N, C-alpha and C positions, 0 to 999 in steps of 0.2 A: 503494499501501499504507497504509495508515494505519499512524503509528509508534506504536511499543508504551510502555507507560505509563510504564518505565522509563527511556524514552529519554525523554519529556517530565516528570519529574521532573527529569531529570537536568540539563534545556536552563533551569528553569527554575531552582532551585537553581545555575546559574552567573551568571546574566540576576541575581538577586538575594546573589549573592556582588560579583557586577559593580557594584554599587551600594552599593554598602554599604561597600567600597571606596574608591571613587568620594568618597561623603562622607565616610572618614573623610580622607581627602584633603587635602580641602578645610579641615576642621576643622584637622586638624593646619596645614596650612598660612599659616591665615587664624593658627593663635594664634602658630607663629614668627616672620611677619612684624610684629606688635604687640610679639611682647617684643621682638626686636629693633630695633625704635623705641626702644620703651620705654630698652634700653638710653645714647642720648643725650642721656636725661633734659634732653630740650629738647622732650620734647616732653611732653600732657600725657598723664600715669599712665589718669587714669580712664578717659579715654578710648582709650590702647593696654587696657586691662586688660576696660575691656566685651565688645571685639572676641574681646579671649583665650576667655574664657566665651562669646564666641557660639562658639569654635570648639572648646572645650570640650563647647559640648552638644554639637556635633558626632560628634565622634573617640570621647568614650566610651563610652555609648550602642552603634555600629559594631564599635569594640574589642570590647566582648565577643562580642557575635555572632559576629568571623570569628575567635575560639580556637577551634580544636578540637585536643585532649589526646588524637593520636593520632603515636604516632612508628615510624617505621620501622627505628628501628636502639636498641636495649637500652641499651647502652650511654650514651647522649646522653637516654637517658629518664631513668635512672637517677642521672644528675650533673644533669641540668637540673631532675629537682622539690627533691630536694635543694638544690639552689643557689637555688628561688624560696621552699624552707618562710625556706634563710636572711635572704636578703633583706627578704621579711618582721621576722623577729625584730633585723632592725634598724632597719627602719622604725619597729615599737611598744617600743624602748629609745628612754629618755630623749626622743619625739617629746612633741614643748608645742602646746597646743591654743589660746591669746591669741591674740590678729585679729591683730597683728605678725605671729606665726609663719607663722596660718594661712593669709596672702598671699601670704611667700615661699614656699610647699608648694606653692600651687597658679601663681601665678604668676612664677618662677622657673622658667627651662627648664634652668639652671647648676645650683641648689643645690636644687631644689625636689623635692613628692615624681615626681613622671612618670617621672624618670629609672629610678625601682627599678622601674619596669613596663616600659620599653622590654623585654626579652629577651622578655617573652608576642609581642610582632611573631616570633618563631619558628613561633608556630602560629601564621600567619596559612594560608593556603593558598597552596597552591608550582607556582606555573607561570605560564611563559614570558609568555602574557599578560598576566597580574598585574603584571609587574616593568615592559610598559610603561607602567602609570603612573605607577613613582615612576619613570623618565626626563621626563616630563612636570610633576612634581612639584618635580624636579633643577631644571630648565629655569625653573618660575613662581619657582622660589626666585636662583638667577643673575641672573634679570633684577632682583626686587628688590635682590638684590646692586650692579648698577650704575649703580638709579632711588635708591637710597640714599648710595648715592657720591658721582655727583651734586649730590644735596640738599643733604649735608652734608661737600661740599669742602672747607669753608675750615676744620673742624674735625678731619679727615680730613690736615690739610694745616700744621696743629700739634702745634708738636714740645714743649711745655711736659707734658715729665716730668712736672710737679708737680700737674698739673691731670689724675687722675683720670676725668674728661669726656673727655679729645681721648688719655688713654692706653689704655683700655679698648674706646672703642665701634669702633673699624678691626677689632677683635682680634676681638670679638662679631660681628659684621659675617662676618667670613671664617668662622669656625669653624661659625656655625647657616647663613650663606647658599650663600657661595662653592667650601669647602671639599668638598662633596658632586660638583659637577660631572668629580673626577677619575674618579668611576662609570665616566662617560660616556670620560673618554680610557681608560680599561683597557679597554673591550667597545668599541671606536672601530669595533670589522668589523660588528657590528650594524646599528649606525646611520649614521643620515642627513645625508649634508652638512652640510648647516644645523645641523645637531645638531653633529656636532664641531665646527666653526667659531667658534659658542654660547659651548661649551664651554670651547671654547682661551682665544675672549678672557676669560672671568670669571676664569681658572686664571693665566693672565697680569698681568692685571687686580690681582690678589692679587697674586703672588709680581715685582709692582712696588712697589705699598702698600706690603707684607711691607717689602722690600728697604728704601727710602723711610722708614721710621715704623722702622725696629732690631728686630720682630719676630723671632726667630731662629729660635724654633718655629714660627713660622710658613711661613716660608719652606720650609721640613722638609715641613711637610706640604704645603703647593701645589704647590713643586718636583717630591716624589716622585713623584706619579701622571701627571707629566705625562715624566720623564721615562722612568719603568718602563712609560708606553705607549704609545713609540718604539719601547721592544725588543718589548714585543706582537703590534704591526705586524713588523719586520723577522720574528718568529717563524711570524705567520699569513700575510704573503708570501713565506715563505723565500723573503730576505735572504741575502743573503752581511755576516752581520757584522761583520768586520774593515773590507769597505769602507766600510755601515753607521756604522760609528763613527767616519771621519774628522773627521764636525761638532764632535764633545764632546772629537778628538786635539786639530784646529783652534785649537777652542776655550780651553781648557787653554793651552797655548804661546802665544797673543798675551797670556790675560791676563797669563803668569808674563815676561811682553815687559813688558806697560805699566807693570806693577808694578818692574819694573827699569831700565826709562827710566826714569817718569816719577815711583819715589819714591814721598813720601809726596803727589802730589796730583789725588789722587781725584777723583772728579764729586763734584758740591755735594752734590747728590739723594740719595749713596749715605756720605756722610760720615756719619755718627750712627751708620749698622755698622761704618763703618770703627770709628768710636773702642769699639762697644761688643761688636766682635768675640770678645775675648777675657775680657770683664769678666764673672768669675762673681758672679747676680747668685740663687744658691739654695742656697748651703753655707751661709750666715749661719740663715735659716730651717727645715732641716734639720735643724744641728746642736739649735735650741731644743724643734725635730720631737723629735728623739730621747730628749732629754733630758725632755720628756714624760711620756711612753711606759711603762709599766711592762708584768713581761712578760703578766698579762694584757690588756691595752689593746694590744700584739701581737697575741696570736693571737687574741681573738672585736671589738677597736673597742670604741672608744668610742660608736657607735650613731649615731641621722640626728642629730643635734644635736652628738654629739661636738666638743669643742674643744682646741686645748691651746695652750698658756702660748709665747707671742712679742709681746712688749713693741717698739716705737718702728718697729715694719714699716710698720703700715696709717697713713697720716698721716688726722686729721682723725676717730675711732673714740673710744669711748667706753670700750673695754674695750682690754684687754692680751691676753683667747681671741683665739684667730680660729677661724674656723668647717672654711678651708680651706686648701688648701697647690698649688701651684700643680703639683708631682711630683702627677700624678694618680696612681701605685701607692700611693704615701702619701696619698693622698684617700682611695685603693680602702679601704686599713691602718687607716686614722683612723675610719673609719663600721663601719665589718666586719672589717676584723680581715685577719689573713694569711688567714682560712677563706673569706671574699670571696674575694680574688684570686687562691687557689692552685684555686677552683669554676672561677672565668675563663680562667682558664689549659690546665683540666681538658676545660675544653670546645673553647675556638677550639684552642689546638696540636692537635689530631687532625684538627679541619675544616681546616683550611689543612691537613695534611698529604695530606689523601684529594683537597681540593681543588685539589692543586698536581700531585703524585705521579698521581696515583692518578686522572686523569679525562682526556677525551677532547675536550675544549671550550673555548675563551676563554672566558668564562663561566664555567662551575667556577674558570677557572687565576686570573681575575680577581677574586672572590670571593675567594681561598686570598690574592692578596697584598692583598685591603684590608684582612679580618682580621690577615698579618704588620703594614701599616702599622701600624694600629690599636694591637698591640702593642708596637712602635719606641715609637707614639709619646704614651705611659705614661709616660715621665721626661718630656718639655721640656711635657706641655700637658694640659689636665682633656679631656679625650677622652670619659670618663662623663657624657655631657649625657642632657636630652630633645631627640634633635638628628634632622637624617640621619645626618652623617654619625656618630652609635650608634646606629642603627636600619640604619644600612647591616651592620652589622656581624653584627648573628643575622639580617637576610637573608640574606649570606653565608652565618654559619656554617649558617643552613638549607638551602641551594645549596650548601654543600661535603658536609654528611653527606645530602645525597639521591643514591639511589643512579641511578636514573634518569637525573636531568639532569646530571650526571655521566658518563655515557655517550653523551647526546644528540650528536647529529655536529654539526656547525656550522652545515652547509648545512639540516639538521632548524632549527636552532635562528634561525638567519639567515630561513627564510621564518615559520616565524611572528614573529619583531619586524618582517618591513614587510607587514605585514596590514591 
């Protein structure tokens, strides 16, 4: 029996969509890989930016083709359109078109312009088969993370905190390349064994290096998905929670006992973390931020290039005004005001509630947990960036607002992911 025209067109549409998604993710991976490489400051910037341009040529046109302004939820539709319009006003306010500013806009994944367009990922096709491509991208980023760690091991082991090159290189590596592996751990029930083990390796390496370098925010960002994934595993396998929590209790008592027995004799690898454990590195900057912001600034922000007066903080800079602040919810307010922050929360919080409490599968609950973790990370880290970490937030929001995905059974999703 001949196929209907509708079936043929639908099949062609899916093939075309799948191809566009593949090109988009290849371009994104290329851009991300060479941005991370450029943060080491030891690799030629021109080479890195050349490959970033190639990545842009791939992901920008395909992203435009993949966007579909179709919503199944009127609340999400209204809030998302308002949010996108507001983000556009943030970009237009204070944007500078001089050569150096344009370079930052297009080549800097953290403070550049592409981070404002990440929410449009929400409008990409929502199909579990397409989500498999995301797993491949996350694995590719994990491979790059481990390779970069080996290539720049001397840099990563250097604890000279006066040297910004050694201070921030690993932070970029983790936030851009390794943190996304956490979503694989949160969806363990759908993943193959090799994928599970590799994601676990990436996260463990991240935690160990973060501990060595005393990057407290990174420890939280990498350790949280690992611990929560264990709880999700217990839930999926219907294990006894009391028995399963024994390893955590033993670890707690062991650490407490070792602390009492050995006093301050902390292993050298974690000595810096011990020294910085209670150190307050944020209050001074935040106080200066509060002093510089007036009422209007708090409400609408200062726009894309918004700054605040903060002298004697960044070594070697030619100005006392900073474009960024390490506390991300304040960074969002600096650029787009409380309006920007409120709109994100009004979209993300209902998505979390729907995904976690009103779903029938681990995928939706994992997406909800990713949203929750991102909201919690707004204080200790900068997470509103053009990165897979932030992209996963909006993909998760799409999953949680999709009634079809929330109602799907784990058995059905496992069959799809195993294809």
